[in-house]
PyMOL Python script that loads the backbone (N, CA, C, O; Angstrom):
from pymol import cmd

cmd.read_pdbstr("""\
ATOM      1  N   MET A   1      60.319 356.780 263.702  1.00  0.00           N
ATOM      2  CA  MET A   1      59.401 356.104 263.441  1.00  0.00           C
ATOM      3  C   MET A   1      59.150 354.518 263.426  1.00  0.00           C
ATOM      4  O   MET A   1      60.252 354.037 263.690  1.00  0.00           O
ATOM      5  N   ILE A   2      58.504 353.787 263.299  1.00  0.00           N
ATOM      6  CA  ILE A   2      58.667 352.229 263.046  1.00  0.00           C
ATOM      7  C   ILE A   2      57.395 351.314 261.517  1.00  0.00           C
ATOM      8  O   ILE A   2      56.285 351.253 260.988  1.00  0.00           O
ATOM      9  N   ARG A   3      58.288 351.007 261.554  1.00  0.00           N
ATOM     10  CA  ARG A   3      58.295 350.260 260.061  1.00  0.00           C
ATOM     11  C   ARG A   3      56.598 349.443 260.679  1.00  0.00           C
ATOM     12  O   ARG A   3      56.175 349.359 261.832  1.00  0.00           O
ATOM     13  N   ALA A   4      56.034 349.005 259.504  1.00  0.00           N
ATOM     14  CA  ALA A   4      54.681 348.326 259.386  1.00  0.00           C
ATOM     15  C   ALA A   4      55.489 346.848 259.711  1.00  0.00           C
ATOM     16  O   ALA A   4      56.719 346.881 259.727  1.00  0.00           O
ATOM     17  N   PHE A   5      54.851 345.679 259.943  1.00  0.00           N
ATOM     18  CA  PHE A   5      55.302 344.150 259.721  1.00  0.00           C
ATOM     19  C   PHE A   5      56.066 343.503 258.500  1.00  0.00           C
ATOM     20  O   PHE A   5      57.095 342.831 258.427  1.00  0.00           O
ATOM     21  N   ASP A   6      54.965 344.072 257.370  1.00  0.00           N
ATOM     22  CA  ASP A   6      55.445 343.090 256.217  1.00  0.00           C
ATOM     23  C   ASP A   6      55.786 344.031 254.928  1.00  0.00           C
ATOM     24  O   ASP A   6      55.328 343.730 253.826  1.00  0.00           O
ATOM     25  N   ALA A   7      56.781 345.424 255.147  1.00  0.00           N
ATOM     26  CA  ALA A   7      57.443 346.883 254.485  1.00  0.00           C
ATOM     27  C   ALA A   7      58.920 345.000 254.038  1.00  0.00           C
ATOM     28  O   ALA A   7      58.767 343.932 254.631  1.00  0.00           O
ATOM     29  N   PRO A   8      59.453 345.107 253.537  1.00  0.00           N
ATOM     30  CA  PRO A   8      60.265 345.333 252.561  1.00  0.00           C
ATOM     31  C   PRO A   8      61.931 345.894 253.435  1.00  0.00           C
ATOM     32  O   PRO A   8      62.016 347.068 253.794  1.00  0.00           O
ATOM     33  N   THR A   9      63.013 345.003 253.658  1.00  0.00           N
ATOM     34  CA  THR A   9      63.330 345.050 254.375  1.00  0.00           C
ATOM     35  C   THR A   9      64.803 345.265 253.491  1.00  0.00           C
ATOM     36  O   THR A   9      65.179 344.370 252.736  1.00  0.00           O
ATOM     37  N   SER A  10      65.391 346.207 253.616  1.00  0.00           N
ATOM     38  CA  SER A  10      66.957 346.217 252.622  1.00  0.00           C
ATOM     39  C   SER A  10      68.074 345.536 252.970  1.00  0.00           C
ATOM     40  O   SER A  10      69.024 345.296 252.225  1.00  0.00           O
ATOM     41  N   GLY A  11      67.917 345.126 254.476  1.00  0.00           N
ATOM     42  CA  GLY A  11      68.729 344.896 255.643  1.00  0.00           C
ATOM     43  C   GLY A  11      69.587 343.316 255.032  1.00  0.00           C
ATOM     44  O   GLY A  11      69.881 342.920 253.904  1.00  0.00           O
ATOM     45  N   VAL A  12      69.800 342.634 256.682  1.00  0.00           N
ATOM     46  CA  VAL A  12      69.858 341.612 257.072  1.00  0.00           C
ATOM     47  C   VAL A  12      68.790 340.668 256.927  1.00  0.00           C
ATOM     48  O   VAL A  12      68.030 341.357 257.607  1.00  0.00           O
ATOM     49  N   VAL A  13      68.322 340.017 256.727  1.00  0.00           N
ATOM     50  CA  VAL A  13      67.475 338.875 257.381  1.00  0.00           C
ATOM     51  C   VAL A  13      68.062 338.078 258.449  1.00  0.00           C
ATOM     52  O   VAL A  13      69.137 337.482 258.392  1.00  0.00           O
ATOM     53  N   ASN A  14      67.572 338.108 259.040  1.00  0.00           N
ATOM     54  CA  ASN A  14      68.057 337.736 260.472  1.00  0.00           C
ATOM     55  C   ASN A  14      67.363 336.476 260.266  1.00  0.00           C
ATOM     56  O   ASN A  14      68.339 335.891 259.796  1.00  0.00           O
ATOM     57  N   PHE A  15      66.189 335.351 260.243  1.00  0.00           N
ATOM     58  CA  PHE A  15      65.787 334.461 259.914  1.00  0.00           C
ATOM     59  C   PHE A  15      64.688 334.309 258.727  1.00  0.00           C
ATOM     60  O   PHE A  15      63.726 335.008 258.407  1.00  0.00           O
ATOM     61  N   THR A  16      65.212 333.142 258.225  1.00  0.00           N
ATOM     62  CA  THR A  16      63.979 332.542 257.428  1.00  0.00           C
ATOM     63  C   THR A  16      64.174 330.783 257.099  1.00  0.00           C
ATOM     64  O   THR A  16      65.165 330.082 256.897  1.00  0.00           O
ATOM     65  N   ALA A  17      62.734 330.515 257.164  1.00  0.00           N
ATOM     66  CA  ALA A  17      62.860 329.117 257.368  1.00  0.00           C
ATOM     67  C   ALA A  17      63.283 328.454 255.402  1.00  0.00           C
ATOM     68  O   ALA A  17      63.259 328.910 254.259  1.00  0.00           O
ATOM     69  N   PRO A  18      63.631 327.130 256.132  1.00  0.00           N
ATOM     70  CA  PRO A  18      64.472 326.576 254.630  1.00  0.00           C
ATOM     71  C   PRO A  18      63.149 326.105 254.339  1.00  0.00           C
ATOM     72  O   PRO A  18      62.236 325.748 255.084  1.00  0.00           O
ATOM     73  N   SER A  19      63.279 326.210 252.673  1.00  0.00           N
ATOM     74  CA  SER A  19      62.842 325.234 252.052  1.00  0.00           C
ATOM     75  C   SER A  19      62.603 323.405 252.218  1.00  0.00           C
ATOM     76  O   SER A  19      63.292 322.667 252.922  1.00  0.00           O
ATOM     77  N   PRO A  20      61.265 322.940 251.227  1.00  0.00           N
ATOM     78  CA  PRO A  20      61.907 321.834 251.424  1.00  0.00           C
ATOM     79  C   PRO A  20      62.831 320.810 250.389  1.00  0.00           C
ATOM     80  O   PRO A  20      63.211 319.639 250.382  1.00  0.00           O
ATOM     81  N   ARG A  21      62.922 321.888 249.623  1.00  0.00           N
ATOM     82  CA  ARG A  21      64.288 321.478 248.840  1.00  0.00           C
ATOM     83  C   ARG A  21      65.614 321.333 249.146  1.00  0.00           C
ATOM     84  O   ARG A  21      66.494 320.499 248.933  1.00  0.00           O
ATOM     85  N   GLN A  22      65.453 322.876 249.970  1.00  0.00           N
ATOM     86  CA  GLN A  22      66.932 322.842 251.356  1.00  0.00           C
ATOM     87  C   GLN A  22      66.986 321.679 251.998  1.00  0.00           C
ATOM     88  O   GLN A  22      68.033 321.036 251.913  1.00  0.00           O
ATOM     89  N   ARG A  23      66.173 321.295 252.570  1.00  0.00           N
ATOM     90  CA  ARG A  23      65.297 320.396 253.608  1.00  0.00           C
ATOM     91  C   ARG A  23      65.925 319.761 253.881  1.00  0.00           C
ATOM     92  O   ARG A  23      66.688 319.587 254.831  1.00  0.00           O
ATOM     93  N   GLN A  24      65.327 318.701 251.905  1.00  0.00           N
ATOM     94  CA  GLN A  24      65.500 317.339 251.535  1.00  0.00           C
ATOM     95  C   GLN A  24      67.332 317.268 250.692  1.00  0.00           C
ATOM     96  O   GLN A  24      67.890 316.193 250.913  1.00  0.00           O
ATOM     97  N   THR A  25      68.020 318.102 249.985  1.00  0.00           N
ATOM     98  CA  THR A  25      69.426 318.612 249.940  1.00  0.00           C
ATOM     99  C   THR A  25      70.363 317.773 250.860  1.00  0.00           C
ATOM    100  O   THR A  25      71.023 316.737 250.793  1.00  0.00           O
ATOM    101  N   ARG A  26      69.980 319.096 252.058  1.00  0.00           N
ATOM    102  CA  ARG A  26      70.507 318.759 254.045  1.00  0.00           C
ATOM    103  C   ARG A  26      70.665 317.162 254.325  1.00  0.00           C
ATOM    104  O   ARG A  26      71.658 316.553 254.725  1.00  0.00           O
ATOM    105  N   ARG A  27      68.854 316.489 253.854  1.00  0.00           N
ATOM    106  CA  ARG A  27      68.851 315.534 254.986  1.00  0.00           C
ATOM    107  C   ARG A  27      70.085 314.765 253.790  1.00  0.00           C
ATOM    108  O   ARG A  27      70.966 314.009 254.201  1.00  0.00           O
ATOM    109  N   ARG A  28      69.969 315.035 252.690  1.00  0.00           N
ATOM    110  CA  ARG A  28      70.655 313.379 251.656  1.00  0.00           C
ATOM    111  C   ARG A  28      71.429 314.009 251.929  1.00  0.00           C
ATOM    112  O   ARG A  28      72.202 313.096 251.638  1.00  0.00           O
ATOM    113  N   THR A  29      72.381 315.139 252.395  1.00  0.00           N
ATOM    114  CA  THR A  29      73.776 315.722 252.302  1.00  0.00           C
ATOM    115  C   THR A  29      74.402 314.700 253.661  1.00  0.00           C
ATOM    116  O   THR A  29      75.509 314.171 253.562  1.00  0.00           O
ATOM    117  N   ALA A  30      73.611 314.540 254.786  1.00  0.00           N
ATOM    118  CA  ALA A  30      73.959 314.370 256.499  1.00  0.00           C
ATOM    119  C   ALA A  30      73.850 312.993 256.107  1.00  0.00           C
ATOM    120  O   ALA A  30      74.610 312.255 256.733  1.00  0.00           O
ATOM    121  N   ALA A  31      72.771 312.169 254.834  1.00  0.00           N
ATOM    122  CA  ALA A  31      73.063 310.178 254.563  1.00  0.00           C
ATOM    123  C   ALA A  31      74.607 310.140 254.302  1.00  0.00           C
ATOM    124  O   ALA A  31      75.484 309.536 254.919  1.00  0.00           O
ATOM    125  N   ILE A  32      74.706 311.196 252.892  1.00  0.00           N
ATOM    126  CA  ILE A  32      76.170 310.320 252.287  1.00  0.00           C
ATOM    127  C   ILE A  32      77.005 310.781 252.819  1.00  0.00           C
ATOM    128  O   ILE A  32      78.020 310.892 252.131  1.00  0.00           O
ATOM    129  N   ALA A  33      77.122 311.444 254.680  1.00  0.00           N
ATOM    130  CA  ALA A  33      78.231 311.614 255.277  1.00  0.00           C
ATOM    131  C   ALA A  33      78.318 310.259 255.834  1.00  0.00           C
ATOM    132  O   ALA A  33      79.221 309.463 255.579  1.00  0.00           O
ATOM    133  N   VAL A  34      77.545 310.096 256.434  1.00  0.00           N
ATOM    134  CA  VAL A  34      77.406 309.372 257.594  1.00  0.00           C
ATOM    135  C   VAL A  34      77.469 308.161 256.670  1.00  0.00           C
ATOM    136  O   VAL A  34      78.372 307.403 257.024  1.00  0.00           O
ATOM    137  N   VAL A  35      76.849 307.767 255.680  1.00  0.00           N
ATOM    138  CA  VAL A  35      77.876 306.793 254.937  1.00  0.00           C
ATOM    139  C   VAL A  35      79.259 306.407 255.186  1.00  0.00           C
ATOM    140  O   VAL A  35      79.681 305.439 255.820  1.00  0.00           O
ATOM    141  N   LEU A  36      80.065 307.582 254.414  1.00  0.00           N
ATOM    142  CA  LEU A  36      80.854 308.193 253.824  1.00  0.00           C
ATOM    143  C   LEU A  36      81.292 307.451 255.510  1.00  0.00           C
ATOM    144  O   LEU A  36      81.456 306.231 255.504  1.00  0.00           O
ATOM    145  N   GLY A  37      81.448 308.133 256.757  1.00  0.00           N
ATOM    146  CA  GLY A  37      82.091 308.233 257.884  1.00  0.00           C
ATOM    147  C   GLY A  37      82.105 306.494 258.572  1.00  0.00           C
ATOM    148  O   GLY A  37      83.049 305.871 259.058  1.00  0.00           O
ATOM    149  N   VAL A  38      80.670 306.083 258.368  1.00  0.00           N
ATOM    150  CA  VAL A  38      80.946 304.777 259.137  1.00  0.00           C
ATOM    151  C   VAL A  38      81.717 304.477 257.574  1.00  0.00           C
ATOM    152  O   VAL A  38      81.813 305.658 257.241  1.00  0.00           O
ATOM    153  N   ALA A  39      82.383 303.631 256.294  1.00  0.00           N
ATOM    154  CA  ALA A  39      82.826 303.215 255.365  1.00  0.00           C
ATOM    155  C   ALA A  39      84.458 303.900 256.190  1.00  0.00           C
ATOM    156  O   ALA A  39      85.342 303.085 256.458  1.00  0.00           O
ATOM    157  N   PHE A  40      84.632 305.151 256.456  1.00  0.00           N
ATOM    158  CA  PHE A  40      85.786 305.324 256.455  1.00  0.00           C
ATOM    159  C   PHE A  40      86.397 304.925 258.152  1.00  0.00           C
ATOM    160  O   PHE A  40      87.557 305.135 258.506  1.00  0.00           O
ATOM    161  N   ALA A  41      85.237 304.274 259.100  1.00  0.00           N
ATOM    162  CA  ALA A  41      85.639 303.645 260.497  1.00  0.00           C
ATOM    163  C   ALA A  41      85.789 302.054 259.908  1.00  0.00           C
ATOM    164  O   ALA A  41      86.380 301.094 260.401  1.00  0.00           O
ATOM    165  N   GLY A  42      85.371 302.120 259.235  1.00  0.00           N
ATOM    166  CA  GLY A  42      85.662 300.555 258.756  1.00  0.00           C
ATOM    167  C   GLY A  42      86.875 299.887 259.192  1.00  0.00           C
ATOM    168  O   GLY A  42      87.202 299.044 260.028  1.00  0.00           O
ATOM    169  N   GLY A  43      87.602 300.857 257.970  1.00  0.00           N
ATOM    170  CA  GLY A  43      88.792 300.322 256.547  1.00  0.00           C
ATOM    171  C   GLY A  43      89.552 300.918 257.580  1.00  0.00           C
ATOM    172  O   GLY A  43      90.752 300.796 257.337  1.00  0.00           O
ATOM    173  N   LEU A  44      89.269 301.653 258.880  1.00  0.00           N
ATOM    174  CA  LEU A  44      90.107 302.470 259.369  1.00  0.00           C
ATOM    175  C   LEU A  44      91.050 301.057 260.693  1.00  0.00           C
ATOM    176  O   LEU A  44      92.162 300.672 261.053  1.00  0.00           O
ATOM    177  N   ILE A  45      88.896 300.720 261.011  1.00  0.00           N
ATOM    178  CA  ILE A  45      89.539 299.878 261.931  1.00  0.00           C
ATOM    179  C   ILE A  45      90.311 298.295 261.192  1.00  0.00           C
ATOM    180  O   ILE A  45      91.009 297.550 261.880  1.00  0.00           O
ATOM    181  N   GLY A  46      89.911 297.949 259.262  1.00  0.00           N
ATOM    182  CA  GLY A  46      90.374 296.413 259.090  1.00  0.00           C
ATOM    183  C   GLY A  46      91.613 296.834 258.967  1.00  0.00           C
ATOM    184  O   GLY A  46      92.409 295.904 259.100  1.00  0.00           O
ATOM    185  N   GLN A  47      92.468 298.613 258.617  1.00  0.00           N
ATOM    186  CA  GLN A  47      94.156 298.229 258.681  1.00  0.00           C
ATOM    187  C   GLN A  47      94.421 298.421 260.103  1.00  0.00           C
ATOM    188  O   GLN A  47      95.643 298.298 260.181  1.00  0.00           O
ATOM    189  N   LEU A  48      94.047 298.612 261.060  1.00  0.00           N
ATOM    190  CA  LEU A  48      94.979 299.630 262.867  1.00  0.00           C
ATOM    191  C   LEU A  48      94.581 297.872 262.774  1.00  0.00           C
ATOM    192  O   LEU A  48      95.350 297.553 263.680  1.00  0.00           O
ATOM    193  N   SER A  49      93.947 296.525 262.342  1.00  0.00           N
ATOM    194  CA  SER A  49      93.333 295.116 263.102  1.00  0.00           C
ATOM    195  C   SER A  49      94.104 294.039 262.375  1.00  0.00           C
ATOM    196  O   SER A  49      94.165 292.852 262.697  1.00  0.00           O
ATOM    197  N   ALA A  50      94.853 294.801 261.048  1.00  0.00           N
ATOM    198  CA  ALA A  50      95.273 293.643 259.670  1.00  0.00           C
ATOM    199  C   ALA A  50      96.591 293.059 260.704  1.00  0.00           C
ATOM    200  O   ALA A  50      97.175 293.574 261.658  1.00  0.00           O
ATOM    201  N   ARG A  51      96.729 291.733 260.001  1.00  0.00           N
ATOM    202  CA  ARG A  51      97.851 291.309 260.761  1.00  0.00           C
ATOM    203  C   ARG A  51      98.905 291.007 260.049  1.00  0.00           C
ATOM    204  O   ARG A  51      98.271 290.374 259.206  1.00  0.00           O
ATOM    205  N   ASP A  52     100.099 290.922 259.647  1.00  0.00           N
ATOM    206  CA  ASP A  52     101.555 291.259 258.973  1.00  0.00           C
ATOM    207  C   ASP A  52     101.453 290.278 258.462  1.00  0.00           C
ATOM    208  O   ASP A  52     101.211 289.184 258.971  1.00  0.00           O
ATOM    209  N   ALA A  53     101.729 290.704 256.735  1.00  0.00           N
ATOM    210  CA  ALA A  53     101.670 289.676 255.948  1.00  0.00           C
ATOM    211  C   ALA A  53     102.660 288.773 255.974  1.00  0.00           C
ATOM    212  O   ALA A  53     102.301 287.616 255.753  1.00  0.00           O
ATOM    213  N   ALA A  54     103.837 288.960 256.184  1.00  0.00           N
ATOM    214  CA  ALA A  54     104.952 288.138 256.680  1.00  0.00           C
ATOM    215  C   ALA A  54     105.266 286.614 257.213  1.00  0.00           C
ATOM    216  O   ALA A  54     106.089 285.780 256.838  1.00  0.00           O
ATOM    217  N   GLY A  55     104.031 286.597 258.486  1.00  0.00           N
ATOM    218  CA  GLY A  55     103.980 285.968 259.438  1.00  0.00           C
ATOM    219  C   GLY A  55     103.554 284.365 258.779  1.00  0.00           C
ATOM    220  O   GLY A  55     103.190 284.143 257.625  1.00  0.00           O
ATOM    221  N   PRO A  56     103.692 283.560 259.672  1.00  0.00           N
ATOM    222  CA  PRO A  56     103.289 282.630 259.210  1.00  0.00           C
ATOM    223  C   PRO A  56     102.212 282.668 259.273  1.00  0.00           C
ATOM    224  O   PRO A  56     102.020 283.505 260.155  1.00  0.00           O
ATOM    225  N   VAL A  57     100.641 282.099 258.710  1.00  0.00           N
ATOM    226  CA  VAL A  57      99.267 281.687 258.202  1.00  0.00           C
ATOM    227  C   VAL A  57      99.171 281.274 259.392  1.00  0.00           C
ATOM    228  O   VAL A  57     100.213 280.856 259.898  1.00  0.00           O
ATOM    229  N   PRO A  58      97.561 281.249 260.447  1.00  0.00           N
ATOM    230  CA  PRO A  58      96.989 280.097 261.257  1.00  0.00           C
ATOM    231  C   PRO A  58      96.297 279.458 260.718  1.00  0.00           C
ATOM    232  O   PRO A  58      95.296 280.001 260.250  1.00  0.00           O
ATOM    233  N   PRO A  59      96.536 277.675 260.477  1.00  0.00           N
ATOM    234  CA  PRO A  59      95.127 277.447 260.069  1.00  0.00           C
ATOM    235  C   PRO A  59      93.458 277.923 260.391  1.00  0.00           C
ATOM    236  O   PRO A  59      92.805 278.130 261.413  1.00  0.00           O
ATOM    237  N   GLY A  60      93.214 277.961 259.046  1.00  0.00           N
ATOM    238  CA  GLY A  60      91.361 278.104 259.260  1.00  0.00           C
ATOM    239  C   GLY A  60      90.813 276.914 259.377  1.00  0.00           C
ATOM    240  O   GLY A  60      91.151 275.754 259.615  1.00  0.00           O
ATOM    241  N   PRO A  61      89.342 277.877 259.010  1.00  0.00           N
ATOM    242  CA  PRO A  61      88.467 277.196 259.633  1.00  0.00           C
ATOM    243  C   PRO A  61      88.448 275.766 257.773  1.00  0.00           C
ATOM    244  O   PRO A  61      87.839 274.697 257.819  1.00  0.00           O
ATOM    245  N   PHE A  62      89.135 276.179 256.664  1.00  0.00           N
ATOM    246  CA  PHE A  62      88.266 275.349 256.047  1.00  0.00           C
ATOM    247  C   PHE A  62      90.681 275.197 254.843  1.00  0.00           C
ATOM    248  O   PHE A  62      90.929 275.189 253.637  1.00  0.00           O
ATOM    249  N   SER A  63      91.540 275.134 255.926  1.00  0.00           N
ATOM    250  CA  SER A  63      93.009 275.071 254.845  1.00  0.00           C
ATOM    251  C   SER A  63      92.544 273.802 255.241  1.00  0.00           C
ATOM    252  O   SER A  63      93.276 273.802 256.230  1.00  0.00           O
ATOM    253  N   TYR A  64      91.961 272.716 255.327  1.00  0.00           N
ATOM    254  CA  TYR A  64      91.745 271.293 254.421  1.00  0.00           C
ATOM    255  C   TYR A  64      91.377 271.323 253.572  1.00  0.00           C
ATOM    256  O   TYR A  64      91.812 270.385 252.904  1.00  0.00           O
ATOM    257  N   PHE A  65      90.341 272.259 252.754  1.00  0.00           N
ATOM    258  CA  PHE A  65      90.031 272.395 251.568  1.00  0.00           C
ATOM    259  C   PHE A  65      92.463 272.396 250.096  1.00  0.00           C
ATOM    260  O   PHE A  65      93.582 272.909 250.119  1.00  0.00           O
ATOM    261  N   PRO A  66      91.802 271.638 249.463  1.00  0.00           N
ATOM    262  CA  PRO A  66      93.393 271.656 248.680  1.00  0.00           C
ATOM    263  C   PRO A  66      93.220 272.690 247.924  1.00  0.00           C
ATOM    264  O   PRO A  66      92.142 272.628 247.334  1.00  0.00           O
ATOM    265  N   ASN A  67      93.835 273.624 247.690  1.00  0.00           N
ATOM    266  CA  ASN A  67      93.114 275.012 246.323  1.00  0.00           C
ATOM    267  C   ASN A  67      93.681 274.310 245.324  1.00  0.00           C
ATOM    268  O   ASN A  67      93.575 274.697 244.160  1.00  0.00           O
TER     269      ASN A  67
END
""", "prot")
cmd.dss("prot")
cmd.show_as("cartoon", "prot")
cmd.util.cbc("prot")
cmd.orient("prot")
């Protein structure tokens, strides 16, 4: 026997379209993940490219100003 197309099922649903609220939440989560990823990558690059503080400091463009 074949069920009607609109018959209620108690089994597993194969696919449901995401609601607008779910799509908004997914977009917000993706945007937050991108911002955190860029911040983490920037911090990592900053740590890897930082100079040793114990070494001499090279003169910079504002080294002639008094402290």
